[in-house]
Structures are given as C-alpha cells and as structure tokens.
C-alpha positions in Angstrom: 0.0 0.0 0.0 2.8 2.4 0.8 4.2 2.0 -2.8 0.9 3.4 -4.1 1.0 6.6 -2.0 1.9 10.0 -3.4 5.4 11.4 -3.6 4.7 13.9 -0.9 3.6 11.2 1.5 6.6 9.0 0.7 8.9 12.1 1.4 7.1 12.6 4.7 7.8 8.9 5.6 11.4 9.3 4.6 11.8 12.4 6.8 10.2 10.5 9.7 12.4 7.5 9.3 15.5 9.7 9.2 14.4 11.5 12.3 14.0 8.2 14.2 17.4 7.1 13.1 19.0 10.4 14.2 17.5 10.3 17.7 17.6 6.5 18.2 14.1 6.1 19.6 11.3 3.8 18.4 8.0 5.7 18.6 5.7 4.5 21.4 2.7 4.3 19.0 4.5 1.7 16.9 5.2 -0.3 20.1 1.5 -1.2 20.6 0.4 -4.6 19.5 -3.0 -6.3 19.4 -2.9 -10.1 19.9 -5.6 -12.4 18.6 -5.4 -16.0 19.9 -5.9 -18.6 17.1 -6.9 -22.1 18.2 -4.6 -24.9 16.8 -5.8 -28.3 18.0 -6.5 -30.3 21.2 -8.2 -29.1 24.3 -9.8 -25.6 23.7 -9.4 -24.9 27.4 -5.6 -25.3 27.3 -3.9 -21.9 26.6 -0.9 -23.8 25.1 -3.1 -24.9 22.2 -3.5 -21.3 20.9 -1.2 -19.4 18.7 -1.2 -15.6 19.3 -1.2 -13.5 16.1 0.0 -10.0 16.8 -0.9 -7.0 14.7 1.5 -4.1 14.8 2.0 -0.8 13.0 2.7 -1.2 9.2 5.0 1.8 9.3 6.9 0.3 12.2 7.3 -3.0 10.2 8.7 -1.1 7.2 11.1 0.8 9.4 12.3 -2.5 11.1 12.9 -4.0 7.7 15.4 -1.2 7.0 17.1 -1.7 10.4 17.2 -5.5 9.7 19.1 -4.9 6.4 21.7 -2.8 8.3 22.1 -5.3 11.1 22.5 -8.3 8.6 25.0 -6.3 6.6 27.0 -5.6 9.8 26.9 -9.2 11.0 28.0 -10.5 7.6 30.7 -7.9 7.1 32.3 -8.7 10.5 31.6 -12.4 10.5 29.8 -12.2 13.8 27.5 -15.2 13.4 28.8 -18.8 13.6 29.0 -20.7 10.3 26.8 -23.3 12.0 23.9 -20.8 11.9 22.2 -20.4 8.6 18.6 -19.5 9.7 17.2 -16.5 7.8 20.7 -15.8 6.4 20.8 -14.5 2.8 21.8 -17.1 0.2 21.1 -20.0 2.6 18.1 -22.3 3.1 17.1 -25.4 4.9 18.4 -27.7 2.2 21.9 -26.7 3.1 21.9 -28.4 6.5 19.8 -31.3 5.2 22.5 -31.9 2.5 25.3 -31.6 5.1 23.6 -34.1 7.4 23.0 -36.6 4.5 26.6 -36.2 3.5 27.8 -37.0 7.0 25.6 -40.1 7.2 26.7 -41.3 3.8 30.4 -40.9 4.6 30.5 -42.2 8.2 27.7 -44.7 8.3 27.4 -46.1 4.8 31.1 -45.9 3.7 33.1 -46.1 6.9 30.6 -48.3 8.9 30.8 -46.0 12.0 28.1 -44.3 14.1 26.8 -40.8 14.4 25.0 -39.8 17.6 22.5 -37.1 17.0 20.1 -35.1 19.2 17.4 -32.9 17.6 16.7 -30.1 20.0 13.3 -28.5 20.3 13.4 -25.2 22.2 10.2 -24.4 24.1 8.7 -21.2 22.6 12.1 -19.9 21.7 11.2 -16.6 20.1 8.5 -15.9 22.7 10.8 -16.5 25.7 13.8 -14.2 24.8 15.0 -12.3 27.9 15.1 -8.7 27.0 18.0 -7.7 29.3 20.0 -10.6 28.0 19.1 -9.5 24.4 20.4 -6.0 25.0 23.7 -7.5 26.3 24.0 -9.8 23.3 23.3 -7.0 20.8 26.1 -4.9 22.4 28.4 -7.9 22.5 27.9 -8.6 18.8 29.2 -5.1 18.0 25.8 -3.5 17.1 25.8 -0.2 18.8 25.1 3.5 18.4 21.6 4.6 17.4 20.8 1.2 16.0 21.2 -0.3 19.5 19.2 2.6 21.0 16.4 1.9 18.6 16.4 -1.8 19.4 16.5 -1.2 23.1 13.6 1.3 22.9 11.6 -1.2 20.9 11.8 -3.8 23.7 11.7 -1.4 26.7 8.3 0.2 26.0 6.4 -2.4 23.9 2.9 -3.0 25.1 0.1 -5.4 24.0 -3.6 -6.1 24.5 -5.5 -9.4 23.7 -8.5 -9.3 21.5 -11.2 -12.1 21.8 -14.2 -11.5 19.7 -15.2 -7.8 20.1 -13.6 -7.5 23.5 -10.1 -6.5 24.5 -8.0 -6.8 27.6 -6.3 -4.0 29.3 -2.9 -3.0 27.9 0.1 -4.8 29.4 3.9 -4.7 29.0 5.5 -7.5 27.1 8.3 -8.6 29.4 9.7 -11.3 27.2 9.9 -12.5 23.6 10.6 -11.0 20.3 8.1 -9.0 18.3 6.0 -11.2 16.2 5.9 -10.5 12.4 8.9 -8.1 12.7 11.6 -8.5 10.0 14.2 -7.8 12.6 13.2 -10.6 15.0 15.1 -13.5 13.3 18.3 -11.5 13.2 17.9 -10.7 16.9 17.3 -14.3 17.7 20.4 -15.4 15.8 22.4 -12.8 17.8 20.9 -14.1 21.1 21.8 -17.7 20.5 25.0 -17.2 18.6 27.3 -17.8 21.6 25.8 -21.3 22.1 27.1 -22.3 18.7 30.5 -20.9 19.5 30.6 -22.7 22.8 29.7 -26.0 21.2 32.2 -25.6 18.4 35.1 -24.7 20.7 34.3 -27.5 23.3 36.4 -30.6 23.7 33.5 -32.8 22.6 34.4 -34.6 19.4 32.5 -33.6 16.2 31.8 -35.5 13.1 34.5 -35.0 10.5 33.8 -33.4 7.2 36.7 -32.6 4.9 39.1 -30.6 7.1 36.6 -29.7 9.8 34.4 -31.1 12.5 30.6 -30.6 12.6 29.3 -30.5 16.1 26.1 -28.7 15.6 23.7 -27.5 12.8 21.6 -24.4 13.5 18.7 -23.0 11.5 17.3 -20.3 13.8 16.0 -22.3 16.7 16.3 -25.7 15.0 19.3 -27.2 16.6 20.9 -30.6 15.8 23.8 -31.8 18.0 26.2 -34.3 16.4 29.1 -36.5 17.7 30.8 -39.8 16.8 30.7 -40.8 20.4 28.0 -41.1 23.1 30.2 -39.3 25.6 30.7 -36.4 23.1 27.0 -35.9 22.6 26.4 -35.9 26.3 29.1 -33.2 26.7 27.3 -31.0 24.1 24.0 -31.6 25.9 25.5 -30.5 29.2 26.8 -27.3 27.6 23.4 -26.7 26.1 21.8 -27.0 29.5 24.2 -24.5 31.0 23.6 -22.0 28.3 19.8 -22.4 28.7 20.0 -21.8 32.4 22.2 -18.7 32.0 20.2 -17.1 29.2 16.6 -18.1 30.2 15.9 -20.6 27.4 14.1 -23.9 27.8 14.2 -27.2 26.0 11.0 -29.1 25.4 12.0 -32.6 26.5 8.9 -34.2 24.9 9.8 -33.0 21.4 13.6 -33.4 21.8 14.8 -36.7 20.4 17.9 -38.9 20.1 18.8 -40.8 16.9 21.8 -43.1 16.3 22.7 -43.3 12.6 24.3 -46.7 12.0 24.1 -49.8 9.9 21.4 -52.3 10.9 24.0 -54.9 11.6 25.3 -52.7 14.4 22.0 -51.8 15.9 22.0 -54.5 18.5 23.0 -54.0 22.1 22.2 -51.6 25.0 21.7 -48.0 23.9 23.3 -45.3 26.0 21.1 -42.9 28.0 21.2 -39.2 27.3 19.9 -36.4 29.5 19.4 -32.7 29.8 19.8 -32.0 33.4 17.8 -34.7 35.2 15.5 -35.4 32.3 16.2 -38.3 30.0 15.7 -37.9 26.3 13.7 -40.4 24.3 15.0 -42.2 21.2 13.2 -42.1 17.9 13.6 -44.0 14.6 12.4 -41.1 12.4 12.5 -37.4 12.8 11.1 -34.4 10.8 14.2 -32.3 10.5 13.6 -29.0 8.8 10.4 -30.4 7.3 12.1 -33.5 5.9 11.6 -36.9 7.4 14.9 -38.5 8.3 
C-alpha cells in the first residue's frame, strides 16, 4: 500500500524514518500490539493450544525491515555469526543443512561403517521467551551499537500489548519477554541471542563428526538445533553445555519433542543404547524425525 502513496507522502515517511534514526528512539505508538489467539488443536481450554497472532504498525514494520538490512550487513561484514547458523541468512536455506547431514551419514555410516549420535533439540517457545535484558547485552556484545542499538532497546523497553477475543479487548500490558511477532528484525535478533551457544559447542572438547578438514558439532537453523558427535560421551558433553547455556540465558528445551537418533548400519543396531539427558530429564530415542520439514 505504501508504494501506491503520493510522492509527498513518501517524502514525509522518509523524513520520519531519518528523524527516528537520528534520535535513536522507536515511537511508542509503533510499540503497541494487538494479539488475537488462534486455536490450533487439542483441548480448547488449554492456553498452550492457541497461537497468538499480533498486529503491529505497518510503518513500524517497514522501518524495522530497514534496520534489519543494516544489522544483517554488519553481521555479515564482520563475520559475527557462527557458520553453523544459517537460519534467515541471505543465500542460505534449509536444504543446506539437510544436505550436510545426509553427506555425513553417507560418509561415516554407509562408507566407513561408524556411528553418528544425533540429538534434535526443540526449544520451548524460543522466540517468545527471549529475555530482554539478555538480548540487550547480546546485541552490544555482537558489536551492534550507536543509534541502532538505542532503537532496538527502545523497541523492547516500552512495547505493550492487548489481547482481542471477539469484540472484547483486555487492558494493555507490558511485554516482558519475547521478540516482536511478524517483525523482520526478530530473526536476526534471535540469531544474535543464540550465537554464543554455537561458538561454545564448536570450541568445546567434545568430538565432532569430521567433514573434509573440519568437525561438525552442531547445525543451527534459527531455533532448530541438531547436535552431532561420533561418540555417546561427546554428545552428552554437548547436551551439558546446552543445559548450562539455557540456564544462563533463560531458554528452555522441550524434553517431549527433543529426540535422540543413532545413525548406524542395521547390523550394528544390537545392544544396549546409551542414555542421554538434559539436566535430570532423560531424552527419548526415535527411529524417524522431521528435520527442517524433511523426514529422516
């Protein structure tokens, strides 16, 4: 719709955007969201079975798309993000990690007759549980500063919401956690928030699965995390590091949807399977898993 507006209106928007960039403050009126709960399936009286769809300012979304381009360019120019993370990164898609995983399985299982221990991690409402104070720290740590940082901080300091059910609305409340839904900037902020986890896993002493001249210890596509190791002990080491990171940065793993798989030849599938845990919770095994929308 903005493309169809007059030249004068577009010039006014340009001046507004430049003013916001110069002062480093996200307008309060753009920080107001209206959430409509959409039922998914299951028990209608269980709040967890509803997905909240949030409607925000269109001008605010356009402005955030501009900030997103600047942030992504900065992250790319300075190689801030781990190479393990390809979620919402330009020129990357889900098939990249799917291809990598299939290549590892073909090399180590089919050709070398060895095992690959894998854990597919499901974060519990990852985008909705981001700790704002931690986010501000991570943004600064990544090198994003100045007015861009000020804008991001003001976005998540004064954002408010109300819930709409039918024709009724709740009172306005402050959003204490989570990233803005439908905002172009949210995926980049999430990648910044979780980036150190990939670095910790890559630099740990846990053995990874060799590929060419490197070791693959984890594959990340936004919040889709796959941990890999040629040994059971190595995979448990990575799980322990994951648990520590989640405790420090207020993230939670959904143990019911997190699964273990051992990639191996059928002739080697006999015997007692090792147990894996996150904290005190043991993780279930599975024979198939939908990884990035592909059944493995």
